[in-house]
N, C-alpha and C positions, 0 to 999 in steps of 0.2 A: 309122196303119200299115195296110197292106193285108193280105189274107188270107195270102199267102205269107210275109210277114214275121212275122206271129203264129205261123204254123206253125213257122218256124225258131226261134222263142223257146221252144218247148214244152220242150226239153231242158235249157234253162238260164234259165228264167223269172226266178229270184230274183237272177241275176247282172245283169239288165238293167232290171228293173222294181222300183221302190220299192213294197213291199207293205204294206197296212194290217193284215196278219196277222202281221207281225214281232213277236217277243217284245218287250215294253216299250212298244209303240205303244198309245196311248190311243184306242181306237175305240168310239164310242158305239153302234155297230150292235147289239152283243149285249144291252146293257141295254134298248135299244128293242124288240128282238124279244121279250125277256122280258115286256114289258108287254102283249103281245097275248094276249087271253083265248081259251080254248078252242082252242089251236093244234092239239090232236090231232084236231080236227074240220075243220081248215082246209087249204087248198092254198097252196103257195108256189112262185114261179118265180124263177129267177135267170137273167137274160139277159146274155150275155157272161160266162159262167161260168168261162172259162179251164179250168184243171184241176180245178175244183170243190173248192176247199179247205174250203168249208162243207158239203160233202156229208154227212158223218156227223152233224154238228150238226143240220142241217136235217131229215134223215131221222128223227132221234130226237124232234124237237120238233113236226113237222107230220104230218098224215095222208098227204099226197102232195107230191112234190117234182118239179117240171119244171125242167130246166136245158138251156141251149142256148148255142152259140157259133158264130161264122161261120168259125172255124179248124177244119179237119178234124182236124189233129193234136192240138189242144186237146180236141176232142170224144173222140178215141180215148183220150187219157190220162184224161179225166174218167170215161169208161165203165170203164176198167180200175180206177181207184181206188175206184169206187163199186159194183163188182160185187156186193158182199155186202149191198146195201141194196135190197130188192125194191120199195120204195115210191118209188124215184128212177127217172125216165125222162130220158134225155139224147138230144138230137138236134142236128143242124147247123141253125142259123137265123141270119139276119142281123137285128139289132135294128131296122133301117130297113124290114124287110119281114115283120114278124110277122103270123101269120094269126089270132091269138087275139082273142076278143071276150068281155068279162065272164067270164073263165075262172078267175081266181085271187083269193084273198083277200089275198095279199101278193105284191109283186113287188120284186125286188132288181136293181140295176144297179151293180156295183162296178168303177170305173175302166174302163168299157166305152164311155162316151160321149165318145170322144176324137177323133172325126171333125172335120177343120178346117172343113167346110161348115156354116154356120148352119142351112141348110135340112135337112141330114141330122140335125144335133142335134135340131132341132125334130120331125122325123119320128120319130126314136127315142123322144123323150119322148111324143109323141102315141100311139105304139104301146104304150108302157108304160101310159098312161092307158086306152087302149081294152082292154087285156088285163085290167085290174082289174075286179072286181066293185064294185057301188056301195057306197061306205063302206069300201072296201079301202085298205090302206096301201102306200105306195111308199117305199123307202129307197134312197138314191143316195150314192155316194162319187165325187167328181170332183176333178181337180187344181186347186189354187188359184193364180191369178195373183198375188193379193196377197201370198202366201207368197214367191213369186219376188222381187217388189218389196222386200219386207222383207229378204230375204237380200242383195239388191243394196245396200240401205242399210248393212247391217252390214259388207259388204266395203268400201264407200267410207269408212266411219268408221274402219275399221282402217288404210286407206291414208293417211288424213289425219293420223294420228299420226306418219308418217315422211316425208310428202311435202307440198309446197305443193299447193294445191287442183287446179290445172290438171293436174298430173302424177298426182295421186291419182285424179282422175276417169278419166283415161285408163287407168291401171293396173287399177282396179276394173272398168271395162267389159271389159277384156281377160280378166280372171280369171273373170268371171261369164258368159262367152259372150254378152255383150250383143248382138252382131250376129246371133245366132241367134233372137232373140225379136222377134215383132211384137206390141208392147204394145196397138196399136189393136184387132187381131183376137183377141189372146190366143193366139197360136200360138207353138210352139217348132218351129224349122226344123232338120232334120238331113238334109243333102243335098236330095233332091227330096221328102222326106217332111215332113209337118206334123202336129203333135199340138195339140189344143185344151186350153187351160187356161181356167178360168172365174173371172170376177169375181163377187162375191156378188150384185151388182145384176142381172147377166145371169141367174143361176139363178132369182131371184124372177120376173123378167120372163118367161122362157121357160115356167116352170111355170104361172104365171097364164094365159098365152096358151093353154096346153093344157087348162085347166080344173081344175087341181089346187087344193085348198084346204088350210088348216091347215099352211101351209108353215113349217117350222122349220129353221134352219141352225146347225149346231154345227161343231166342229173335230175332225178325226182328227189327233192330235198325235204327231209322230215325234221321238223323243229323238235328240239329237246322237249321231253315230257311224254305225254300219252301217245303222241304220234310215233315215237321211237320205241315203243313197246317196253321190253324188259331191259333194254340197254341202260346202263347208268348214265345219268345226265352230266354233261359238261357245258353248262350254258354259256361260258365265256369263250368257247371254242367253236369252230365250224361244225355244223350239224352233220348227221349221217345221211346216206343217200342210197337209192337204187339207180339202176341204169335205165334211161329212156333212149329208145332207138327208133330212128326213122330211116326207111330205105325204100327202094323202088324196084319194080320188075322191069 
């Protein structure tokens, strides 16, 4: 989505975006942040911070917090919600045009690498790498393409219980917005807009290209129900997920 669309989301963000901060979501980010030693002496940056839901937590855990977003409205709301934390600085920045070099001990990017262009995704990751101090840690959350394919399978299996295969496939494709996905590029299409979803192999490939090491990938697990957004529930099956990534410079 472009800047104007993110600006328009600021007043009803949780109505439109599946959040890894919903109650009940199993998010490895917090346990990974706890492992970082001497945080009170270290700096952290969140690029694509949105309304900075992590603001109070990061402020209490780290010496300094830098946060930025390319949406002016998100930045405005982030500044308002974090006004009582003097060690937080917030500004408008585009993750593909970051000016920082070896500036932070830890960098975060939570569902902000959604650009459909492979080159822009790579540029964003290169900037995260450049922003880190040597030995610093990077944590990412990105949408999972495998999770979409898994949900498609569950939908098809459900349809097969009531229909012969040809009709079941047709019904499942219709109910999963199949025509809005480009499975080759990992894109979800909504009118003229495209959003990137990631295959696990893409994540590893991009990060290695940028120079990151010690790459580890886990799942952010969304329980069925409100936390899974508009996806149809299958409460007897394993839930959906996004990818959680940790890596180092």
